[in-house]
C-alpha positions in Angstrom: 3.0 -43.8 -43.5 4.0 -41.8 -40.4 2.1 -41.2 -37.2 -0.3 -38.3 -36.9 1.2 -35.4 -35.0 0.1 -35.1 -31.4 1.0 -31.5 -30.9 -0.9 -28.7 -32.6 -0.5 -24.9 -32.5 -4.2 -24.5 -32.6 -5.0 -27.1 -29.9 -2.0 -26.7 -27.6 -2.8 -24.8 -24.3 0.9 -23.8 -24.0 0.6 -22.1 -27.4 -2.5 -20.3 -26.3 -1.0 -18.9 -23.1 2.1 -17.8 -25.0 -0.2 -16.0 -27.5 -1.5 -13.9 -24.6 1.8 -13.2 -22.7 4.6 -13.6 -25.1 5.1 -10.0 -26.1 8.3 -8.8 -24.4 6.4 -5.9 -22.7 3.3 -7.8 -21.6 4.7 -9.3 -18.4 6.2 -6.0 -17.4 2.9 -4.2 -17.9 1.1 -6.8 -15.9 3.6 -6.6 -13.1 3.2 -2.8 -13.1 -0.5 -3.3 -12.3 0.1 -6.1 -9.7 -0.7 -3.8 -6.8 -3.9 -2.4 -8.1 -5.2 0.5 -10.2 -2.6 2.6 -11.9 -2.6 5.5 -14.3 -1.0 5.3 -17.8 1.8 7.8 -16.9 2.7 5.8 -13.8 3.0 2.5 -15.8 5.2 4.3 -18.3 7.4 5.6 -15.5 7.8 2.2 -13.9 8.8 0.3 -17.1 12.3 1.2 -18.3 12.6 1.6 -22.1 9.0 1.2 -23.1 7.8 3.7 -25.7 4.4 5.3 -25.6 3.4 3.4 -28.8 4.4 0.0 -27.3 2.7 0.7 -24.0 -0.5 1.8 -25.8 -0.4 -1.3 -28.1 0.3 -3.6 -25.1 -2.5 -2.2 -23.0 -5.0 -2.4 -25.9 -4.1 -6.1 -26.5 -4.4 -6.9 -22.8 -7.8 -5.1 -22.7 -8.9 -7.0 -25.8 -7.9 -10.3 -24.2 -9.8 -9.5 -21.0 -6.6 -9.2 -18.9 -6.8 -5.4 -18.2 -9.7 -3.1 -17.4 -9.4 0.5 -18.6 -11.4 3.3 -16.9 -11.6 6.7 -18.4 -12.7 9.6 -16.2 -13.7 12.7 -18.1 -11.6 15.6 -16.8 -9.2 18.1 -18.2 -7.0 16.4 -19.0 -8.9 13.0 -19.0 -7.8 10.5 -16.4 -7.1 7.0 -17.7 -6.6 4.3 -15.1 -5.8 0.6 -15.7 -6.2 -2.4 -13.5 -6.1 -6.2 -13.8 -9.4 -8.0 -14.2 -9.8 -11.2 -12.2 -8.6 -13.1 -15.3 -5.5 -10.9 -15.3 -4.9 -11.4 -11.6 -5.0 -15.2 -12.2 -1.9 -14.8 -14.3 0.2 -13.3 -11.4 1.1 -16.6 -9.6 2.0 -18.2 -13.0 4.2 -15.3 -14.0 5.8 -15.3 -10.5 6.7 -18.9 -11.1 8.3 -18.1 -14.5 10.2 -15.2 -12.9 11.5 -17.5 -10.1 12.5 -20.0 -12.7 14.4 -17.3 -14.6 16.1 -16.1 -11.4 17.3 -19.6 -10.6 18.1 -20.9 -14.1 18.8 -18.1 -16.5 22.5 -18.0 -15.8 22.6 -21.6 -16.9 20.9 -20.6 -20.2 23.4 -17.9 -20.8 26.3 -20.3 -20.1 24.9 -22.8 -22.5 24.6 -20.2 -25.2 28.2 -19.2 -24.7 29.3 -22.8 -25.0 27.2 -23.4 -28.0 28.3 -20.3 -29.8 32.0 -21.0 -29.1 31.9 -24.4 -30.8 33.2 -24.6 -34.4 30.5 -24.7 -37.1 30.4 -28.0 -38.9 29.3 -27.8 -42.5 27.2 -30.8 -43.7 27.3 -31.5 -47.4 
């Protein structure tokens, strides 16, 4: 009989944090709010290529998770502002470390991919 696994998706803290920030737009939306309160339209302008649908979904998920606070001011048209909660602000240093890692090492990842993909495929029967 084999040993019991010591890594679990449900118990692993790494898995939990990735569940919160792994959407490709999440980090960009959080960075857009890094300097404080910002309106929806300004977030959309700052993030290249994000659709209105994806921005709305990402903001809703971050609000649900307690990372983002949404403030709606009744006006014509209504004013919607977003800001990071203290929980969201606590992610900034961690995300900066990930960004720094990528700046230093991502070229190596790309080179490794090129080498891997240039190797002949070996078929195992």
